[in-house]
C-alpha positions, 0 to 999 in steps of 0.5 A: 500500500502506498500513500501520497506524500503532500510534501512532494506529491508522489507515492511513498511507502506507507511505513514512515518513521514514527519520530516521537517514538524514535526520539524517545527511544534514542533519548532513553538509550543514550541518557548519560552517555558521553562517548561519541562512538557509542552514541553513533552506534546507538543512533545508527541502529535505532534510525536504521530499523525505524523505516524500510526506506533506509538501506544504509545508515551510519556515520562518517567521523571527522578524523583529520582536517578535511577528512572523514572516516567510516564510523558505526553503521548499519547495512552493507559496507560503506566507503572507508574514507571520504575527503571533504571535497568529494561526494554528498558526505563531503559536501555536508561536512564542508558546508555544515548543511544538510544534503537532501539528494533525491537522485544521487546520479544527478549530484556532481561528484557523488561517490558510489559506495553502493551501486544500489543507492538511488537517493541520500540524506546526509546531515552534519553532526555538531558538538556543543561548541558548533564544531562538525564532528562527523556526518550522518548518512542515510542511503535508500535504494528508492529514488527521492526517498527522503522528505524535508520532515526527515531532514528536520526531525533527524537534525533535531535528534542529532542536536539532542544527542551530540549537542551536549558533547564538546 
């Protein structure tokens, strides 16, 4: 069964993220934790299993100036290293802005870590000082799989979890 998504006026999966439940679960699981890798692992797992649109869900961590390395993730293998000047993840890290990409083939410099990826949502992850400490990458094998609501809710989730670090 599909429904019409009012944001983009095209069919979407009937199963969408229950964001209030996701926020509550992540808050409960991460309460008192201050290790960024443990937090990343928990967020990646919870988000990945929250919606069947999400084929690959994970983090790339800033490990050196202008360089991301893979962090905790769910799904098939990801790219191990991504420079800030390449791909959707690099763009999110470089600009500090959410990258909502309905068609990865149309994104200049897209890195195909998985040939099945059709669309992507990448959010910068900030610590309490406003420093980008990584990006949160979600891939889908469906074109135009993500909405502005997904981007806004996940940005809020990341701010709640990682905004206390630093």
